[in-house]
DRENTIKE-192769 format. One record per residue: x, y, z of N, C-alpha, C in turn. Coordinates in steps of 0.001 Angstrom, whole numbers, padded with zeros to 6 digits, always signed. Layout:
// residues N
XYZXYZXYZ ...
***
This chain:
// residues 328
+000779-001127-000137+000154+000009-000045+000836+001395-000038 +000394+002293-000722+001228+003505-000815+000826+004453+000032 +001847+004939+000911+001617+005943+002007+002205+007207+001584 +001231+008347+001757+001614+009534+001457+002480+010140+002583 +003588+010747+002290+004492+011135+003333+004680+012842+003354 +003957+013370+002342+003934+014905+002301+003236+015511+001209 +003297+016819+000927+002415+017446-000207+003349+017764-001350 +002538+017563-002478+003360+017840-003656+003472+019396-003641 +004326+020036-004620+004414+021459-004715+003254+021970-005410 +002385+021153-006110+001166+021723-006675+000135+021755-005581 -000034+020731-004656-000957+020958-003658-000546+021965-002778 +000720+022155-002372+001084+023335-001558+000731+024720-002089 +000967+024904-003369+000581+026142-003975-000993+026309-003978 -001742+025174-004441-003187+025357-004307-003518+025804-002902 -003037+025210-001906-003387+025521-000434-003119+026991-000072 -001920+027444-000424-001479+028860-000325-002468+029602-000941 -002708+029366-002360-003748+030295-003000-005141+030403-002223 -005677+029284-001767-006837+029247-000921-006751+030210+000220 -005614+029952+000878-005435+030655+002054-005248+032153+001941 -004721+032656+000818-004642+033897+000518-005824+034711+000080 -006789+033885-000499-008039+034320-000879-008856+034495+000362 -008895+033472+001355-009658+033683+002485-008967+034925+003306 -007735+035084+003344-007134+036085+004191-007504+037576+003480 -007605+037451+002192-007808+038679+001549-009391+039141+001732 -010288+038033+001881-011620+038493+002326-011789+038878+003692 -011102+038408+004721-011116+038703+006122-010468+040119+006201 -009466+040408+005473-008709+041853+005517-009733+042862+004842 -010574+042466+003761-011532+043435+003291-012601+043653+004145 -013102+042590+004768-014335+042723+005679-013661+043719+006929 -012543+043462+007294-012007+044297+008453-011808+045788+008181 -011275+046084+006773-011149+047471+006296-012608+047975+006308 -013566+047306+005668-014818+047839+005485-015524+048132+006790 -015344+047239+007778-015935+047648+009177-015122+048697+009855 -013941+049022+009589-013090+049952+010049-013581+051313+009437 -013872+051332+008120-014337+052575+007316-015565+053020+007971 -016608+051867+008080-017977+052196+008619-017937+052633+010020 -017050+052211+010872-016909+052702+012305-016403+054036+012396 -015436+054396+011454-014833+055670+011490-015920+056609+010953 -016529+056261+009989-017717+057189+009405-018748+057442+010308 -019167+056438+010902-020258+056648+012104-019878+057325+013267 -018572+057155+013700-017965+057779+014870-017831+059343+014364 -017389+059803+013262-017186+061062+013020-018662+061629+012763 -019503+061087+012064-020942+061461+012043-021532+061789+013389 -021312+060909+014268-021831+061033+015782-021164+062175+016473 -019834+062339+016255-019190+063428+016926-019506+064891+016453 -019739+064844+014906-020254+066204+014325-021619+066467+014764 -022419+065519+014763-023780+065793+015337-023896+066192+016729 -023198+065552+017603-023302+066073+019076-022521+067314+019151 -021391+067749+018469-020804+068952+018584-021888+070099+018000 -022463+069767+016905-023338+070714+016359-024607+071088+017270 -025083+069992+017909-026286+070345+018909-025786+071111+020177 -024410+070677+020588-024039+071427+021701-023740+072884+021437 -023300+073285+020332-022911+074616+019940-024206+075311+019826 -025236+074765+019018-026338+075593+018920-027196+075720+020187 -027000+074635+021165-027780+074816+022601-027093+075881+023208 -025751+076118+023298-025198+077119+023978-025490+078534+023463 -025516+078697+022203-025730+080022+021597-027230+080403+021927 -028115+079445+021593-029427+079689+021945-029786+080008+023325 -029175+079493+024111-029223+079828+025705-029019+081321+025761 -027631+081646+025203-027540+083228+025544-028456+084077+024815 -028817+083709+023594-029553+084702+022811-030950+084842+023461 -031474+083642+024003-032843+083802+024848-032629+084698+025984 -031437+084929+026467-031333+085730+027686-030870+087061+027333 -030650+087430+025998-030165+088748+025490-031225+089797+025764 -030686+090937+026476-031447+092070+026787-031922+092113+028143 -031858+091065+028825-032453+090947+030099-031725+091887+031106 -032565+092741+031824-032050+093679+032639-032589+093816+034004 -033135+092631+034508-033734+092581+035723-035214+092957+035544 -035622+093733+036710-037252+094080+036718-037333+095355+035790 -036986+095350+034652-037364+096399+033683-038035+095787+032417 -038125+096545+031399-038556+096276+029993-037945+097189+028987 -038021+096873+027705-037373+097670+026857-038281+099132+026858 -039180+099206+027296-040130+100552+027321-039904+101496+028416 -039100+100950+029437-038614+101673+030602-037235+102271+030390 -037142+103761+031058-035741+104112+030897-034606+103343+031472 -033478+103299+030725-032266+102757+031112-031131+103677+031047 -030638+104163+032105-029534+105068+032097-028036+104302+032359 -027161+105031+031957-025891+104545+031997-024723+105497+032500 -023940+105009+033239-022810+105918+033705-021719+105766+032860 -021818+104596+031897-020635+104299+031129-020613+104764+029677 -021699+105515+029288-022006+105871+027995-020813+106561+027383 -020116+106348+026320-019123+106997+025793-017877+106661+026532 -017586+105941+027250-016473+105698+027902-015652+104431+027198 -014501+104412+027505-013739+103409+026778-013622+102235+027705 -013760+100962+027013-013645+099832+027853-014051+098529+027126 -014040+097391+027691-014408+096070+026875-015606+095601+027301 -016644+096312+027841-017942+095828+028471-018797+095999+027088 -018440+096620+026006-019468+096872+024888-020532+097640+025227 -020865+097730+026471-022082+098854+026799-021373+100261+026593 -020119+100467+026732-019623+101864+026902-019751+102585+025643 -019978+102037+024616-019716+102837+023282-021166+103437+022900 -022068+103258+023570-023713+103457+023208-024233+104470+024136 -025052+105260+023851-025797+106328+024566-027157+105685+025022 -027432+105567+026424-028650+105279+026736-029187+106453+027551 -030579+106572+027791-031576+105525+027792-032133+105247+026345 -033231+104385+026216-034000+104177+025111-033605+102730+024638 -034132+102333+023554-033870+100968+022926-032460+100862+022304 -031739+101899+022527-030283+101828+022053-029435+100853+022814 -030037+100349+024040-029274+099378+024874-029250+098091+023934 -028130+097668+023446-028044+096669+022508-028213+095118+023042 -029254+094443+022836-029238+093082+023222-028387+092201+022529 -028524+092385+021297-027619+091575+020290-026973+092505+019127 -025811+092220+018971-025108+092729+017809-024241+091879+016913 -024105+092157+015792-023176+091342+014952-022158+092122+014389 -020867+091459+014033-019712+092014+013488-019072+091133+012375 -018546+091778+011476-017813+090769+010504-016268+090930+010625 -015762+089891+010808-014168+089559+011008-013574+090066+012336 -014065+091157+012829-013409+091644+014056-014403+092653+014787 -014159+092794+015888-015105+093826+016652-014224+095043+016876 -014803+096276+016516-014199+097555+016654-013732+097805+017858 -012355+098064+018034-011892+098468+019369-011763+097585+020338 -011962+096215+019850-011562+095039+020968-010876+094069+020241 -009857+093679+021089-008870+092532+020510-009247+091200+021385 -009790+090245+020522-010129+089063+021111-009044+087966+020773 -008765+087199+021673-007725+086102+021653-008204+084603+021885 -008094+083783+021121-007241+083862+019787-008119+084693+018804 -007232+085272+017963-007817+086028+016877-008957+085480+016057 -010218+086063+015691-011058+085368+015026-010614+085217+013553 -011108+083952+012955-011092+083776+011498-011962+084824+010817 -011900+084983+009522-012763+085641+008826-014112+085119+008826 -015212+086040+009226-016473+085446+009283-017331+086294+010265 -018568+085958+010614-019291+086659+011438-019042+086362+012957 -019236+087331+013751-019103+087470+015058-020475+087960+015898 -020985+087067+016911-022208+087394+017548-021842+087891+018719 -022445+089025+019168-022350+089602+020555-023646+089772+021310 -023746+089041+022513-024878+089083+023291-024924+089924+024734 -025689+090569+025050-025465+091381+026325-026802+091060+027189 -026568+090978+028471-027672+090624+029631-027030+090613+030785 -028108+090707+031692-027683+090612+033079-028058+089205+033666 -027418+088689+034536-027647+087293+035049-027008+087138+036282 -027486+085911+036933-026991+085662+038265-028072+085934+039392 -027811+085611+040654-028621+085989+041751-028558+087460+041907 -029765+088015+042194-029808+089392+042394-029514+089769+043742 -028906+090859+043967-028520+091421+045282-029492+092560+045441 -030121+092520+046771-031442+093281+046901-030952+094609+047812 -031627+095724+047495-031242+096943+048117-031848+096850+049525 -030966+096985+050583-031322+097056+052032-032044+098290+052450 -031772+099526+051694-032256+100813+051949-032334+101712+050813 -032950+102877+050706-033182+103617+049582-031695+104204+049357 -031404+104499+048080-030061+104909+047870-030021+106599+048024 -030078+106972+049112-030033+108380+049513-028895+109049+049585 -027760+108403+049561-026302+108774+049561-025689+108613+048016 -025297+109710+047533-024628+109662+046164-023398+108662+046145 -023497+107995+044984-022294+107048+044876-022258+105851+045605 -023472+105554+046453-023646+104365+047319-024662+103557+046985 -024698+102260+047275-025700+101451+047504-025709+100541+048603 -026636+100249+049489-026655+099467+050461-027388+098153+050198 -026622+096904+050146-027095+095652+049620-027171+094778+051023 -028356+093961+051003-028341+092801+051815-027478+091735+051588 -026868+091146+052573-025934+090003+052439-024601+090225+052970 -023649+089421+052718-022243+089495+053225-021240+089106+052137 -020156+089673+052387-019043+089396+051293-018439+088151+051495 -018127+087434+050060-017428+086260+050084-016226+086656+049163 -014980+086386+049578-013786+086563+048837-013692+088102+048053 -014474+089016+049005-014496+090325+048290-015637+090739+047383 -016542+089656+047155-017610+089708+046136-019050+089367+046772 -019987+089933+046053-021379+089578+046565-022293+089166+045467 -022492+088016+045265-023449+087416+044240-022996+087802+042819 -021662+087589+042643-020902+087944+041484-020683+089384+041133 -020984+090172+042107-020702+091620+042084-019261+091777+042648 -018124+092100+041897-016854+092343+042569-016374+093824+042043 -015261+094148+042486-014641+095357+042041-014454+095442+040518 -014762+096561+039877-014646+096828+038422-015762+095962+037721 -016768+095236+038376-017751+094548+037639-018744+095687+037098 -019147+095385+035640-020378+095999+035225-021495+095648+035679 -022361+096344+036288-023619+096030+036927-024903+096790+036508 -026146+096380+036857-027179+097170+036653-028035+097118+037990 -028662+098229+038316-029616+098325+039329-030917+098730+038645 -032045+098023+039184-033342+098301+038522-034457+098138+039821 -035537+098911+039526-036683+098985+040351-037921+098732+039817 -038230+098288+038630-039277+097919+037979-039767+099407+037266 -039368+100380+037482-039681+101628+037001-038709+102195+035981 -037198+101982+036348-036175+102336+035623-034804+101649+035864 -033812+101750+035429-032580+100889+035634-031485+101957+035330 -030344+101532+035942-029022+102269+035706-027890+101199+035518 -027085+101441+034605-025987+100789+034381-024667+101519+034900 -023773+100677+035666-022704+101288+036302-021499+100371+036449 -020327+100903+036879-019097+100218+037263-018925+100250+038709 -018883+098887+039343-018602+098716+040876-017148+099363+041163 -017197+100285+041843-015901+100765+042442-015286+100078+043458 -016056+099640+044411-015421+098897+045680-016829+098335+046643 -016556+097336+047259-017496+096848+048123-016743+096577+049610 -017571+096912+050648-017048+096773+051779-018340+096498+052713 -017968+095681+054011-018940+095127+054844-019314+096638+055724 -020706+096667+055904-021266+097815+056505-022354+097314+057498 -021923+096990+058604-022708+096371+059704-023241+094994+059189 -024507+094825+059087-025205+093519+058510-025346+093485+057133 -024897+094522+056408-025178+094736+054919-023718+094963+054352 -023838+095175+052973-022733+095408+052129-022727+096899+051475 -021902+097735+051620-021852+099079+050993-021207+098942+049608 -021821+099260+048639-021504+099384+047136-021081+100657+046800 -019897+100903+046416-019522+102343+045996-019335+102319+044489 -020134+103083+043876-019926+103111+042224-019439+104455+041719 -019302+105377+042502-018703+106684+041975-019477+107506+041198 -020800+107195+040903-021657+107720+039983-022266+109072+040496 -022801+109929+039633-023576+111213+040234-024794+111036+040945 -025298+109851+040800-026716+109586+041342-026768+108855+042745 -027736+109280+043498-028787+110336+043384-028275+111643+043705 -028937+112791+043789-028514+113981+044038-029031+115026+043025 -028320+115949+042393-029062+116809+041663-029745+116202+040450 -029096+115126+040040-029872+114286+039064-030948+113393+039670 -032276+113623+039314-033468+112963+039793-034164+112455+038519 -034486+111191+038537-035284+110576+037516-035670+109181+038070 -036581+108679+037275-036951+107457+037632-035821+106315+037651 -034777+106516+037105-033613+105638+037124-032595+106273+037952 -032836+107313+038783-031893+107899+039449-031901+107619+040971 -033260+107497+041496-033414+107252+042770-034137+105695+042972 -033393+104708+043674-033843+103438+043798-034118+103046+045251 -035296+102576+045492-035839+102443+047068-035456+100892+047368 -035563+100544+048525-035260+099400+049260-036195+098315+048449 -035574+097149+048191-036280+096079+047432-035772+096020+046060 -035072+097130+045560-034577+097142+044258-033416+096027+043951 -033100+095690+042853-032225+094605+042589-030997+095265+041823 -029871+094434+042154-028487+094745+041401-028109+093518+040949 -027679+093483+039498-027202+092188+038919-025890+092466+038178 -024978+091628+037929-023971+091852+037043-024235+091737+035585 -023649+092594+034839-023895+092427+033495-022894+091688+032656 -023197+090986+031595-022322+090216+030834-022361+090382+029432 -021348+090500+028735-021141+090726+027194-020496+089549+026729 -021243+088861+025913-020757+087375+025334-020532+087422+023912 -019441+087240+023428-019010+087141+022120-018668+085721+021553 -019432+085196+020588-019205+084072+019930-018501+084165+018355 -017381+083583+018306-016619+083585+016954-015831+082361+016735 -015487+082177+015600-014751+081016+015126-013286+081511+015104 -012292+080535+015705-010967+080862+015744-010218+079433+015516 -008996+079289+015270-008090+078227+015219-007673+077972+016788 -007991+076670+017034-007282+076175+018392-005873+075947+018446 -005263+075492+019521-003792+075437+019516-003359+074219+018559 -004308+073218+018051-004146+072195+017181-004213+072645+015736 -004562+073880+015496-004797+074355+014216-006249+074051+013627 -007091+073585+014473-008345+073175+013915-009405+074291+014274 -010333+074721+013548-011256+075802+013800-012184+075260+014652 -012621+076195+015710-013375+075912+016827-014254+077044+017155 -015285+076843+017728-016231+077851+018313-015791+078438+019658 -015562+079690+019597-014924+080312+020957-015995+081317+021529 -015974+081254+022897-016959+082035+023764-016140+082967+024689 -016162+084335+024381-015498+085109+025274-016613+086081+026075 -016322+086349+027363-017124+086977+028273-016463+088176+028918 -017151+089413+028518-016671+090691+029035-014998+090917+028505 -014756+090660+027390-013586+091101+026776-012473+090263+027372 -012700+089134+027999-011758+088325+028588-011469+087264+027338 -010008+086639+027216-009757+085767+026255-010795+084718+026116 -010978+084216+024826-011980+083343+024449-011723+081971+024863 -012660+081178+025389-012796+079783+025825-013134+078991+024617 -012607+077843+024265-012863+076924+023269-014166+076235+023666 -015200+076421+023066-016429+075457+023382-016661+074290+022565 -016329+074327+021255-016698+073181+020349-015738+073208+019333 -014836+071926+019033-013966+071955+018079-014822+071348+016739 -014277+071888+015690-014606+071579+014311-015557+072415+013791 -016001+073606+014282-016824+074679+013943-016089+075482+012900 -016380+075345+011534-015562+075836+010467-016053+077137+010065 -017322+077483+010119-017865+078851+009791-019110+078994+010615 -019343+080365+010888-020487+080721+011419-021293+081904+010543 -022444+081643+010301-023256+082631+009470-024413+083186+010261 -024584+084563+010391-025680+085041+011109-026595+085816+010172 -027751+085905+010507-028839+086827+009879-029556+087283+010969 -029857+088586+010923-030784+089178+011998-032021+089547+011545 -032971+089248+012379-034452+089684+012004-034777+090854+012526 -035209+091772+011543-035648+093127+011818-037081+093079+012145 -037655+094032+012862-039151+093981+013303-039837+093972+012012 -039672+094449+010807-040415+094309+009719-040319+092955+009100 -039676+091961+009666-039735+090476+009179-038463+090277+008262 -037731+091305+007804-036425+091000+006866-035340+090349+007827 -034675+089500+007104-033340+088865+007749-032289+089775+007025 -031349+090254+007874-030274+091251+007274-028705+090769+007787 -027956+090927+006970-026390+090685+007391-026247+091811+008262 -025155+091580+009089-024788+092542+010119-024485+093912+009482 -023742+094069+008339-023541+095326+007616-024734+095978+007199 -025866+095221+007071-026925+095899+006501-028082+096555+007759 -027696+096075+009000-028427+096540+010093-027967+098067+010602 -028964+099037+010523-028756+100368+010842-029190+100715+012180 -030088+099805+012831-030659+100124+014192-030748+098904+014952 -029904+098494+015826-029862+097258+016453-030892+097118+017431 -031469+098163+017833-032628+098077+018784-033918+097415+018195 -033762+097527+016811-035137+097042+015981-034825+095496+015691 -033907+094822+016114-033647+093248+015840-034261+092638+016928 -035205+091533+016560-035796+090823+017638-035620+089305+017504 -034638+088935+016421-034461+087502+016226-033014+087417+015770 -032474+086145+015663-031206+086009+015106-031373+084489+014520 -030891+084506+013285-030806+083172+012783-029212+082671+012659 -029050+081335+013151-027613+081014+013329-027412+079777+012455 -026341+079721+011578-026004+078679+010833-024630+078371+011066 -024293+077036+011545-022750+076427+011669-022448+075523+010741 -021106+075622+010230-020750+074428+009360-019639+073828+010139 -019864+072341+010537-018987+071611+011339-018437+070681+010472 -017137+070247+010722-016365+069241+009885-015754+068231+010941 -015593+067056+010244-014951+066067+011070-013545+066162+010951 -012658+065514+011743-011368+065708+011982-010520+064965+010923 -011139+063829+010314-010511+062956+009370-010689+063288+007896 -009700+063267+007172-009566+063609+005704-010049+062371+004996 -010581+062538+003703-010874+061449+002677-011739+060363+003355 -012974+060939+003879-014046+060107+004462-015035+060069+003317 -015045+060963+002525-016220+060883+001518-015675+060378+000029 -016449+059835-000682-015774+059452-002077-015510+060700-002977 -016166+061478-002861-015916+062672-003560-016386+064059-002866 -015552+065174-003360-015843+066356-002526-017155+066825-002856 -017688+067421-001622-019140+067895-001658-019273+069329-001586 -020388+069967-001818-020740+071283-001574-021769+071303-000479 -021991+072417+000156-022833+072700+001220-023648+074083+001205 -024946+074093+001454-025646+075424+001517-025477+076049+002825 -025073+077224+002824-024685+077847+004223-025081+079398+003891 -025941+079808+004845-026501+081154+004693-027095+081498+003419 -027835+080413+002853-028524+080629+001588-027604+080724+000389 -026441+080260+000499-025303+080334-000738-024704+079058-000512 -024354+078411-001732-023692+077136-001948-022344+077358-001722 -021502+076614-000837-020345+076816-000623-019418+075970-001729 -018265+076358-001683-017251+075646-002716-016936+074310-002234 -016624+073381-003086-016395+072072-002653-014955+072005-001702 -014762+070963-000955-013703+070829-000149-013002+069791-000498 -011574+070089-000906-010742+068949-001447-010399+068099-000426 -010412+068219+000864-009964+067325+001717-011031+066102+002070 -012186+066172+001281-013176+065161+001410-013597+064852+002879 -013529+065825+003678-013834+065722+005116-015482+065479+005127 -016060+064772+006170-017533+064858+006335-017868+066388+007088 -018935+067041+006443-019380+068129+007011-020683+068261+007218 -021432+069080+007996-022726+069056+008320-023115+070466+008649 -024295+071088+008109-024623+072333+008577-025904+072246+009610 -025693+073089+010640-026693+073171+011885-027060+074527+011727 -028482+074708+012004-029064+076090+012171-030154+076182+013021 -030358+077345+013375-031757+077511+014263-031986+079104+014152 -033244+079309+014523-033565+080856+014438-034133+081042+015962 -033706+081994+016704-034098+082241+018040-034598+083748+018155 -035693+083825+018885-036331+085106+019124-035655+085674+020260 -035395+086992+020279-034742+087741+021320-036002+088195+022194 -036258+087528+023252-037390+087596+024115-037680+089074+024683 -036483+089715+024914-036605+091137+025442-037042+092090+024319 -037182+091737+023077-037488+092563+022021-038820+092196+021373 -039437+091286+021838-040806+090957+021251-041856+091040+022109 
***
């Protein structure tokens, strides 16, 4: 009887060929699964970042123009009108609707240096009062002073600190001012503002009785800039302080401002920001990985079709329209 003691060269080559075919199938399956996983991961990351960015901007826009116990039809005075500074309140004259709840800029904010520097595109500025109100313990009968209930913590009271921009309101009028200093005064806190009120100047926003509220003011700027890794990101700067990176991958932001007559305008077309009662925000977000798409695609942003992107990254446009509650 013939006993086989090995494989012939032909049999060995056939076995190797079959093995290579099977391994090729396994490798192809692995690569396909990896591409699907990477695509799904990038899609999920872009969608999550887009929702997060829109949620943050929406929250600030809904707060825009809030000034405590006042409304747009009540007088709002300011000690800061015409002064220099980074609060953005300083460049405009109050009272009236000239108190700017929202404002847009293109490429840069006049007179303000943001860091990191904004990329070319729209910049959104939102202004409002926020936080726990500090209550007046007595009528403000002494010029340049307010008496507030509470006690100091690290030199501050409910977000009111030295050099804070604040607003005092009494449901009849309001006044924006700069906190000069804070000091304990018995069971209360004495706030010095250095303003001329009350005194010779008497108006509904000059004298504030006990029970009135004082709140810190915030000016928030949203813009797109490159992060330390060189990737475009959405940044948020508060009261002129350097921007904080909020969401990576935000490539562009396009803003349209709703006029009271129903028109949507670019920032350069707005002549009276007090008549803006809504903002349409569109964000173009990109994935971090190149060559994820079979071919370069175009996207509609701000009503216009963008140029195709050679990097073939996955991109998606997110948008929302937010009413400015204080203006409707």
